Wavefront OBJ file of the C-alpha trace (Angstrom):
o trace
v 32.568 -56.529 -2.659
v 29.337 -58.504 -2.700
v 29.594 -62.150 -3.623
v 26.743 -63.783 -5.514
v 26.240 -67.377 -4.619
v 25.088 -70.023 -7.054
v 21.720 -70.187 -5.313
v 21.177 -66.431 -5.678
v 22.114 -66.377 -9.363
v 19.739 -69.282 -10.045
v 16.914 -67.524 -8.169
v 16.895 -64.467 -10.466
v 15.823 -66.323 -13.638
v 13.158 -68.144 -11.613
v 11.789 -64.814 -10.333
v 11.681 -63.439 -13.866
v 9.954 -66.538 -15.188
v 7.452 -66.478 -12.320
v 6.710 -62.826 -13.001
v 6.245 -63.456 -16.746
v 4.005 -66.418 -15.993
v 1.890 -64.290 -13.651
v 1.570 -61.537 -16.247
v 0.477 -64.030 -18.874
v -2.040 -65.586 -16.479
v -3.561 -62.180 -15.633
v -3.681 -61.179 -19.327
v -5.825 -64.234 -20.029
v -8.386 -63.000 -17.473
v -8.843 -59.635 -19.210
v -12.102 -59.082 -21.059
v -10.986 -57.358 -24.233
v -13.233 -54.904 -26.088
v -14.812 -56.026 -29.337
v -13.989 -54.357 -32.636
v -17.384 -52.610 -32.571
v -16.807 -51.247 -29.038
v -13.290 -50.102 -29.936
v -14.528 -48.303 -33.060
v -17.375 -46.621 -31.162
v -15.096 -45.435 -28.359
v -12.455 -44.216 -30.818
v -15.062 -42.164 -32.697
v -16.329 -40.774 -29.382
v -12.820 -39.719 -28.365
v -12.260 -38.126 -31.775
v -15.549 -36.213 -31.515
v -14.705 -34.987 -28.004
v -11.270 -33.847 -29.205
v -12.839 -31.863 -32.052
v -15.412 -30.305 -29.692
v -12.664 -29.384 -27.212
v -10.570 -27.872 -30.020
v -13.462 -25.666 -31.153
v -14.230 -24.657 -27.563
v -10.639 -23.616 -26.867
v -10.421 -21.846 -30.225
v -13.561 -19.857 -29.375
v -12.360 -19.109 -25.839
v -8.988 -17.958 -27.174
v -10.665 -15.720 -29.754
v -12.987 -14.124 -27.185
v -10.269 -13.629 -24.582
v -7.814 -12.340 -27.194
v -10.375 -9.819 -28.449
v -11.140 -8.708 -24.887
v -7.441 -8.172 -24.131
v -6.969 -6.273 -27.409
v -9.926 -4.007 -26.606
v -8.599 -3.404 -23.097
v -5.108 -2.587 -24.388
v -6.484 -0.289 -27.100
v -8.601 1.466 -24.480
v -5.651 2.007 -22.126
v -3.445 3.264 -24.997
v -6.137 5.741 -26.031
v -6.357 7.013 -22.416
v -2.588 7.514 -22.337
v -2.662 9.721 -25.450
l 1 2 3 4 5 6 7 8 9 10 11 12 13 14 15 16 17 18 19 20 21 22 23 24 25 26 27 28 29 30 31 32 33 34 35 36 37 38 39 40 41 42 43 44 45 46 47 48 49 50 51 52 53 54 55 56 57 58 59 60 61 62 63 64 65 66 67 68 69 70 71 72 73 74 75 76 77 78 79
């Protein structure tokens, strides 16, 4: 069985506090986006998602039609 000494048990809270302090210090150094930048980037992402959705819808329609034509053609050859 592993024994935990008083020194070791006291070191864990200090490590956690040091880590939290470091995180807080680094968060203060971050340059956060403005509301205008956040709105513009959100609209850009939304637009790209819509464009991608239409692209994949069109690709699916074209490929689905091509497969259907190919299957219909092979069925007609079998008859």
